[in-house]
C-alpha positions in Angstrom: -8.1 -26.3 -13.0 -6.3 -24.5 -10.2 -5.6 -21.9 -12.9 -8.9 -22.0 -14.4 -10.2 -21.0 -10.8 -7.4 -18.2 -10.4 -9.1 -16.9 -13.9 -12.8 -17.1 -12.5 -11.6 -15.2 -9.4 -10.2 -12.4 -11.2 -13.6 -11.9 -13.2 -15.5 -12.2 -10.0 -13.2 -9.5 -8.1 -14.0 -7.3 -11.5 -17.5 -7.8 -11.3 -17.8 -6.8 -7.5 -16.3 -3.5 -8.4 -19.6 -3.2 -11.0 -21.6 -4.5 -8.9 -21.4 -2.2 -5.6 -20.5 0.5 -8.4 -21.9 3.9 -7.6 -23.2 4.8 -11.3 -22.2 1.4 -13.5 -23.7 3.4 -16.3 -20.8 6.4 -16.1 -18.2 3.7 -16.0 -15.5 4.0 -18.6 -15.1 0.7 -19.8 -12.5 1.3 -22.6 -10.6 2.9 -19.8 -11.2 -0.2 -17.6 -10.3 -2.7 -20.0 -7.0 -0.9 -21.1 -6.0 -1.0 -17.4 -6.4 -4.4 -16.7 -4.7 -5.0 -20.0 -1.6 -3.5 -19.2 -1.8 -4.5 -15.9 -1.8 -8.1 -16.8 1.0 -7.6 -19.2 3.1 -5.9 -16.5 2.2 -8.6 -14.1 3.4 -11.0 -16.6 6.8 -8.9 -17.8 7.7 -8.9 -13.8 6.7 -12.2 -13.1 7.7 -14.5 -15.6 9.9 -12.6 -18.6 13.7 -12.8 -18.0 14.2 -9.2 -18.4 11.4 -8.4 -15.9 12.4 -10.7 -13.5 15.6 -9.3 -13.2 14.3 -6.0 -12.6 12.3 -6.8 -9.5 15.4 -9.0 -8.3 18.0 -6.5 -9.0 16.0 -3.9 -7.3 15.0 -6.4 -4.1 18.6 -7.0 -4.1 19.3 -3.2 -3.7 16.9 -3.0 -1.0 18.8 -6.1 1.0 21.9 -3.6 0.3 20.7 -1.2 1.9 19.6 -3.2 4.8 23.2 -4.4 5.4 24.4 -0.5 5.4 21.7 0.2 7.7 22.9 -2.7 10.1 26.1 -0.9 10.4 24.9 1.8 12.1 22.6 -0.3 14.4 25.8 -2.2 15.0 27.7 1.2 16.3 25.0 1.9 18.6 23.6 -1.8 19.4 26.6 -4.3 18.6 25.1 -7.2 21.1 21.7 -7.4 18.8 23.2 -7.3 15.5 25.7 -9.8 15.8 24.0 -12.7 16.6 22.4 -15.9 15.2 19.2 -14.3 14.5 18.2 -11.0 15.0 14.8 -9.5 16.8 12.1 -9.0 14.3 12.3 -5.1 15.9 16.4 -4.6 15.3 16.1 -6.7 11.9 13.1 -5.0 10.4 12.0 -1.7 12.1 15.4 -0.2 13.3 16.8 -0.2 9.4 14.1 2.6 8.9 15.8 4.8 10.7 18.3 5.3 7.3 16.1 4.4 4.7 13.5 7.3 5.6 16.1 10.2 5.3 17.2 8.7 2.3 13.8 9.0 0.6 13.6 12.6 2.3 17.1 13.5 1.1 16.0 12.5 -2.4 12.5 14.8 -1.7 15.1 17.4 -0.6 17.1 17.9 -3.6 14.3 17.2 -6.0 14.8 13.9 -7.6 11.9 12.3 -5.8 9.5 15.0 -7.1 10.8 14.8 -10.6 10.8 11.2 -10.9 6.8 11.0 -9.3 5.9 14.0 -11.5 6.9 12.2 -14.9 6.0 8.7 -14.2 2.6 10.2 -13.4 2.4 12.2 -16.5 3.3 8.7 -18.6 0.7 7.0 -16.5 -2.1 9.0 -17.2 -1.1 8.7 -21.0 -1.4 5.1 -21.0 -4.2 4.4 -18.6 -6.5 7.5 -20.0 -7.4 8.5 -16.1 -7.6 12.3 -15.4 -4.1 13.4 -14.6 -4.1 14.1 -10.8 -5.5 10.9 -10.0 -2.8 9.5 -12.1 0.0 11.5 -10.4 -1.3 10.9 -6.8 -1.2 7.0 -7.5 2.5 7.4 -8.0 2.7 10.1 -4.9 1.6 6.9 -3.0 3.5 4.6 -4.5 7.0 6.4 -3.1 5.4 8.4 -0.3 2.6 6.6 1.5 -1.1 7.9 2.0 -1.2 10.3 4.7 2.1 12.0 3.1 1.2 12.2 -0.2 -2.5 13.6 1.0 -0.5 16.3 2.6 1.4 17.3 -0.4 -1.6 17.4 -2.4 -3.6 20.0 -0.1 -3.7 22.6 -2.7 -5.2 20.3 -5.1 -7.6 18.8 -2.8 -9.1 22.0 -1.9 -9.9 22.9 -5.5 -11.3 19.6 -7.0 -15.0 18.4 -5.9 -16.0 16.4 -3.1 -16.7 13.0 -5.6 -13.1 13.4 -6.8 -12.0 14.0 -3.2 -13.5 10.6 -2.3 -11.8 8.7 -5.1 -8.6 10.1 -3.7 -10.0 8.5 -0.4 -10.5 5.3 -2.1 -7.1 4.9 -3.6 -5.4 5.9 -0.7 -6.6 2.5 1.2 -3.8 0.7 -1.1 -0.9 2.4 -0.7 2.4 1.9 0.6 5.7 3.9 1.5 9.0 3.3 -0.9 10.8 3.8 2.6 9.6 0.7 4.1 9.7 -1.4 1.3 13.3 -2.4 2.5 11.7 -3.7 5.7 9.1 -5.8 3.9 12.0 -7.6 1.6 13.3 -8.7 5.0 10.1 -11.0 5.9 9.0 -11.6 2.3 10.0 -12.6 -0.9 11.8 -9.2 -2.2 10.8 -9.9 -5.9 6.9 -10.2 -5.1 7.0 -7.2 -2.9 8.6 -5.1 -5.7 6.2 -6.7 -8.4 3.1 -5.9 -5.8 3.7 -2.2 -5.6 3.1 -0.9 -9.4 0.5 -3.8 -10.1 -1.3 -2.3 -7.0 -0.9 1.3 -8.4 -2.9 0.5 -11.4 -5.5 -1.5 -9.9 -6.6 1.3 -7.5 -7.2 3.4 -10.7 -9.0 0.4 -11.8 -11.2 0.0 -8.7 -12.1 3.5 -8.2 -13.2 4.0 -12.1 -15.5 1.3 -11.4 -16.5 1.9 -7.7 -16.9 5.7 -8.1 -16.7 6.6 -11.8 -16.0 10.5 -12.3 -15.8 12.6 -15.7 -13.4 15.3 -15.3 -13.4 18.2 -18.2 -10.4 18.6 -20.1 -10.4 22.3 -18.2 -10.5 20.7 -15.0 -7.8 18.1 -15.7 -4.8 19.9 -14.4 -2.3 19.5 -11.5 -2.1 22.2 -9.3 1.3 24.0 -8.5 2.3 22.2 -5.1 2.2 24.9 -2.2 2.5 24.7 1.4 1.1 21.4 2.6 -0.3 20.8 6.0 2.9 18.5 6.6 5.2 21.8 5.6 3.4 24.6 7.7 3.6 22.2 10.9 6.7 20.8 10.6 8.9 23.2 8.6 7.6 26.2 9.7 7.3 29.2 7.4 5.7 29.9 4.0 7.0 32.4 1.6 4.5 35.6 0.5 3.2 33.2 -2.3 2.2 30.6 0.2 5.3 28.2 -0.9 6.8 26.2 2.0 10.5 27.8 2.4 13.1 25.2 2.3 14.6 24.9 6.0 18.5 24.4 6.0 19.6 21.0 5.1 20.9 19.7 8.3 17.8 21.0 10.1 15.8 19.2 7.8 17.7 16.1 8.0 17.0 16.0 11.9 13.5 16.1 11.5 13.6 13.6 9.2 15.6 11.1 11.4 13.1 12.3 14.4 10.3 11.4 12.0 11.9 8.1 11.2 11.9 7.2 15.1 8.3 8.2 15.4 7.3 5.8 13.2 9.6 2.9 14.5 7.8 3.4 17.5 4.0 3.7 15.8 4.9 0.5 13.7 6.2 -1.2 16.8 3.4 -0.4 19.1 0.8 -1.2 16.5 2.2 -4.6 16.3 2.4 -5.1 20.2 -0.9 -4.2 20.4 -2.6 -5.7 17.9 -0.7 -9.3 18.5 -1.4 -9.0 22.2 -5.2 -8.1 21.5 -5.6 -10.8 19.0 -4.3 -12.9 21.5 -6.9 -12.1 24.3 -10.0 -12.4 21.7 -8.6 -15.9 21.0 -8.3 -16.7 24.6 -12.0 -15.5 25.2 -13.6 -17.6 22.5 -11.4 -20.2 23.5 -13.7 -20.2 26.4 -16.8 -21.0 24.3 -15.2 -23.2 22.1 -11.6 -24.5 22.3 -11.6 -24.4 18.4 -12.9 -21.1 18.2 -10.1 -18.6 17.3 -9.9 -14.7 15.6 -8.3 -16.7 12.8 -10.6 -19.4 12.1 -13.5 -16.8 12.2 -11.7 -14.9 9.6 -10.7 -17.8 7.6 -14.6 -18.7 7.0 -15.6 -15.4 6.3 -12.6 -14.7 3.8 -12.6 -18.8 2.5 -14.6 -18.0 -1.1 -12.1 -15.1 -1.9 -9.2 -17.5 -1.0 -10.3 -20.4 -3.1 -10.9 -18.1 -6.0 -7.2 -17.6 -5.8 -6.6 -21.0 -7.3 -5.6 -22.9 -4.1 -6.6 -26.2 -2.9 -8.4 -26.2 0.2 -5.9 -26.7 3.0 -4.0 -23.7 1.5 -7.0 -21.3 0.9 -8.4 -22.3 4.6 -4.9 -20.7 6.0 -4.6 -17.8 3.6 -8.1 -16.7 4.4 -7.1 -16.2 7.9 -3.9 -14.4 6.7 -6.2 -12.2 4.8 -8.6 -11.7 7.4 -5.5 -10.8 10.5 -4.2 -8.5 7.9 -7.1 -6.6 7.1 -8.6 -6.3 10.9 -4.7 -5.5 12.3 -1.6 -4.7 9.5 0.6 -6.6 7.5 3.0 -6.7 9.7 1.8 -9.1 12.2 0.9 -11.5 9.1 4.3 -10.8 7.7 6.1 -11.6 11.2 3.8 -15.0 10.9 4.8 -16.2 8.2 8.4 -14.9 7.7 10.4 -18.4 8.5 8.3 -20.4 7.0 7.1 -19.0 3.8 10.0 -20.2 1.4 8.7 -23.6 2.2 5.3 -22.6 0.4 4.5 -23.6 -2.7 5.3 -21.1 -5.7 1.8 -19.9 -6.0 0.6 -19.8 -2.7 3.8 -17.6 -1.9 3.5 -15.3 -5.0 -0.6 -14.6 -4.0 0.2 -14.3 -0.1 3.1 -11.9 -0.5 1.1 -9.8 -2.8 -2.1 -9.8 -1.0 -0.1 -8.3 2.6 1.8 -5.7 0.5 -0.6 -2.5 1.0 -1.9 -0.5 3.9 -5.4 -1.5 3.4 -6.8 -2.3 7.1 -9.4 -1.4 9.2 -6.8 1.0 11.1 -6.0 2.8 7.8 -9.4 4.4 7.3 -9.3 6.4 10.7 -5.7 8.0 9.3 -7.2 9.2 6.1 -10.2 10.1 7.4 -8.1 12.2 10.1 -5.9 13.6 7.0 -8.8 14.8 5.1 -10.2 16.4 8.1 -7.3 18.9 8.4 -6.9 19.4 4.8 -10.7 20.1 3.4 -14.0 21.5 3.8 -16.7 19.8 5.7 -19.0 18.9 3.0 -15.8 16.9 1.2 -15.1 15.2 4.2 -18.4 14.4 5.5 -18.8 12.5 1.8 -15.6 10.6 3.0 -16.7 9.4 6.2 -19.9 8.5 4.9 -18.4 6.4 2.7 -16.3 4.3 4.8 -17.3 0.9 3.5 -16.4 2.0 0.0 -12.9 2.6 1.1 -12.7 -0.9 2.8 -13.9 -2.3 -0.3 -11.7 -0.3 -2.2 -8.6 -1.6 -0.4 -10.2 -5.2 -0.6 -10.6 -5.4 -3.8 -7.5 -3.7 -5.0 -5.3 -6.4 -3.0 -7.4 -9.3 -4.1 -7.1 -8.2 -8.0 -3.4 -7.7 -7.6 -2.8 -11.1 -6.2 -5.0 -12.6 -8.6 -2.9 -11.5 -11.6 0.3 -11.9 -10.4 -1.1 -15.7 -9.4 -2.0 -16.3 -13.0 1.6 -16.5 -13.9 3.4 -18.1 -10.9 2.5 -21.5 -10.2 
């Protein structure tokens, strides 16, 4: 019965995308159908096929090894915080970012990561039939994150029309950053984290193809040569006569990368501390009205129908709904921190759908980041269209998370 409900949920989530579409008669149904089938096959391959499971488990083990190597550096500076029975969340999850972010930046500096992004993006466009740049951007988001991907694509954003810019803004709600996946795998099952990442990429394309269908003429279906990004001009500095960012000396670049990683850690820590404290304050105020009232209970009521459609029993569905709501109004780290010590005791299906749902940046605070990034890159007309469609950005992020969790959940029981 629960499997049938899960299938129904997948259909309902897709139907929501159609109902709220800006132009239902322009939806490329063949393209959407192809992507849905491809994503279901990929979800099955990564969760139920021995070869696929071996791939994600191997990748998760690789990230765990990276974390262990990072702990060597942390132990050198803070031995009293590493050689303990239970490391603090800040040390265990966030401090390794000081090594992982520079590692990915080095891969970018020497050209390995851009090469991987380019060819995977082209392959994705060929398979899904989606425009080349949208496919390329989806892969960029998977590795770089939303604001970073927007920054390095600034030239293309200026060239394409406002409607395609809105598509990219909606897609940006569903990304992660490869450099902090290692932090995620310390808190949630790594195999489902690494399954969620590619599944989210395809679902982001599916959702925008339904909510904001755009027809791209063949002569416009190109990827512009990367020139100076907003980030390059701001942090690296000079550009040459052709507008290309000059490559700064390696150790200067590495120093900037390490400082950037430090800022990222402080930003994440500040957000988590503030959101947890504010949620506690709201709970305290609600408790004055009625002891039962809390932010999680209210969010659980709102999100319960969507949680039930994941194929969960009533008790698990209500708890899952609370986690869903908490993630949307705070961020994924808040939910991960609450369940990290107990998630391995959850039923397999519940563990899979919860992990996949929280693996994205889809929350209210991400909206402000994206709008701010576009404001610094594109003209007022394009930025105004994006600002007027905040609801569609939120809907896009939520739908991608729901679809990904439902698709993976079909194959894990």
